[in-house]
Structure formats: C-alpha cells, structure tokens
MDTraj code that builds the backbone (N, CA, C; nanometers):
import mdtraj as md
import numpy as np

residues = "MET THR ALA LYS PRO THR ALA LEU GLU THR TYR LEU GLN ARG LEU PRO MET VAL LEU ASP LYS ILE LYS ALA LEU ARG GLN LEU ALA ASP GLY HIS PHE CYS HIS ASN PRO ASP ALA ILE GLN".split()
xyz = np.array([
    [-2.9159, -1.9200, 0.0592],
    [-2.8367, -2.0407, 0.0639],
    [-2.7905, -2.0740, -0.0781],
    [-2.6636, -2.1078, -0.0929],
    [-2.6126, -2.1406, -0.2257],
    [-2.6125, -2.2914, -0.2455],
    [-2.6321, -2.3301, -0.3697],
    [-2.6339, -2.4730, -0.4023],
    [-2.4908, -2.5247, -0.4120],
    [-2.4721, -2.6481, -0.3717],
    [-2.3410, -2.7125, -0.3803],
    [-2.3105, -2.7394, -0.5276],
    [-2.1899, -2.7022, -0.5753],
    [-2.1586, -2.7258, -0.7169],
    [-2.1491, -2.8758, -0.7460],
    [-2.1897, -2.9113, -0.8650],
    [-2.1830, -3.0511, -0.9052],
    [-2.0397, -3.0833, -0.9489],
    [-2.0114, -3.2113, -0.9592],
    [-1.8784, -3.2539, -1.0026],
    [-1.8481, -3.2011, -1.1429],
    [-1.9469, -3.2031, -1.2302],
    [-1.9274, -3.1540, -1.3664],
    [-1.8959, -3.0046, -1.3667],
    [-1.9666, -2.9273, -1.2873],
    [-1.9408, -2.7832, -1.2803],
    [-1.7994, -2.7556, -1.2290],
    [-1.7579, -2.8297, -1.1291],
    [-1.6235, -2.8126, -1.0743],
    [-1.5188, -2.8503, -1.1779],
    [-1.5422, -2.9605, -1.2487],
    [-1.4507, -3.0041, -1.3538],
    [-1.4376, -2.8974, -1.4623],
    [-1.5502, -2.8473, -1.5089],
    [-1.5479, -2.7461, -1.6149],
    [-1.4826, -2.6166, -1.5674],
    [-1.4946, -2.5869, -1.4406],
    [-1.4329, -2.4669, -1.3854],
    [-1.2804, -2.4823, -1.3779],
    [-1.2343, -2.6002, -1.3457],
    [-1.0901, -2.6224, -1.3265],
    [-1.0177, -2.6654, -1.4530],
    [-1.0891, -2.7085, -1.5537],
    [-1.0278, -2.7566, -1.6766],
    [-0.9326, -2.6550, -1.7405],
    [-0.9670, -2.5275, -1.7519],
    [-0.8725, -2.4325, -1.8118],
    [-0.7401, -2.4235, -1.7350],
    [-0.7450, -2.4337, -1.6037],
    [-0.6220, -2.4292, -1.5239],
    [-0.5348, -2.5516, -1.5532],
    [-0.5980, -2.6671, -1.5649],
    [-0.5242, -2.7900, -1.5946],
    [-0.4631, -2.7819, -1.7338],
    [-0.5388, -2.7338, -1.8291],
    [-0.4875, -2.7215, -1.9663],
    [-0.3718, -2.6228, -1.9738],
    [-0.3770, -2.5154, -1.8955],
    [-0.2657, -2.4201, -1.8906],
    [-0.1399, -2.4863, -1.8362],
    [-0.1550, -2.5686, -1.7340],
    [-0.0389, -2.6376, -1.6766],
    [0.0180, -2.7390, -1.7751],
    [-0.0688, -2.8083, -1.8478],
    [-0.0221, -2.9032, -1.9494],
    [0.0536, -2.8293, -2.0590],
    [0.0022, -2.7147, -2.0993],
    [0.0688, -2.6347, -2.2032],
    [0.2072, -2.5908, -2.1557],
    [0.2168, -2.5470, -2.0312],
    [0.3454, -2.5044, -1.9763],
    [0.4439, -2.6211, -1.9708],
    [0.3968, -2.7384, -1.9321],
    [0.4842, -2.8560, -1.9283],
    [0.5305, -2.8960, -2.0679],
    [0.4420, -2.8852, -2.1649],
    [0.4814, -2.9167, -2.3032],
    [0.5893, -2.8211, -2.3519],
    [0.5748, -2.6925, -2.3187],
    [0.6751, -2.5943, -2.3593],
    [0.8089, -2.6233, -2.2925],
    [0.8059, -2.6599, -2.1657],
    [0.9299, -2.6955, -2.0967],
    [0.9921, -2.8206, -2.1582],
    [0.9104, -2.9183, -2.1897],
    [0.9617, -3.0415, -2.2491],
    [1.0209, -3.0139, -2.3873],
    [0.9555, -2.9293, -2.4642],
    [1.0081, -2.8944, -2.5957],
    [1.1415, -2.8224, -2.5849],
    [1.1600, -2.7490, -2.4761],
    [1.2863, -2.6788, -2.4522],
    [1.3813, -2.7598, -2.3667],
    [1.3533, -2.8902, -2.3517],
    [1.4370, -2.9819, -2.2748],
    [1.4560, -2.9351, -2.1315],
    [1.3546, -2.8727, -2.0747],
    [1.3553, -2.8255, -1.9363],
    [1.4787, -2.7387, -1.9088],
    [1.5103, -2.6543, -2.0067],
    [1.6197, -2.5567, -1.9974],
    [1.7577, -2.6213, -1.9876],
    [1.7704, -2.7417, -2.0414],
    [1.8995, -2.8110, -2.0422],
    [1.9342, -2.8499, -2.1854],
    [2.0631, -2.8538, -2.2133],
    [2.1105, -2.8971, -2.3433],
    [2.1245, -3.0485, -2.3368],
    [2.0469, -3.1237, -2.4138],
    [2.0522, -3.2699, -2.4062],
    [2.1888, -3.3270, -2.4429],
    [2.2620, -3.2555, -2.5282],
    [2.3947, -3.3045, -2.5675],
    [2.4966, -3.2885, -2.4559],
    [2.4705, -3.1972, -2.3626],
    [2.5642, -3.1730, -2.2532],
    [2.5393, -3.2639, -2.1335],
    [2.4264, -3.3314, -2.1304],
    [2.3939, -3.4197, -2.0187],
    [2.4521, -3.5577, -2.0435],
    [2.5240, -3.6079, -1.9433],
    [2.5871, -3.7405, -1.9596],
    [2.5305, -3.8377, -1.8603],
])
top = md.Topology()
chain = top.add_chain()
for i, resn in enumerate(residues, 1):
    res = top.add_residue(resn, chain, resSeq=i)
    for name in ("N", "CA", "C"):
        top.add_atom(name, md.element.get_by_symbol(name[0]), res)
traj = md.Trajectory(xyz[None], top)
C-alpha cells in the first residue's frame, strides 16, 4: 500500500512545472506576445 502524498510533497513536485510556465510567459511578454506594439492601434 502506498502512502498518500502530502500537500507539501505535491507542491514541491509541481513547482518546477509552474516555474517553467512562468518563464515561458515572461519570454512571451518580453517579446510582446509576437506582436509589434507600434503596429497595434
């Protein structure tokens, strides 16, 4: 029988995935989400 993971264990397991998504969003934001800000009206 396996023990149920604790909330902390689950958090620590998922944290790298969340940080990767934040990094990807920052890169998109830095690149203006692939849009030229001067061309948007």
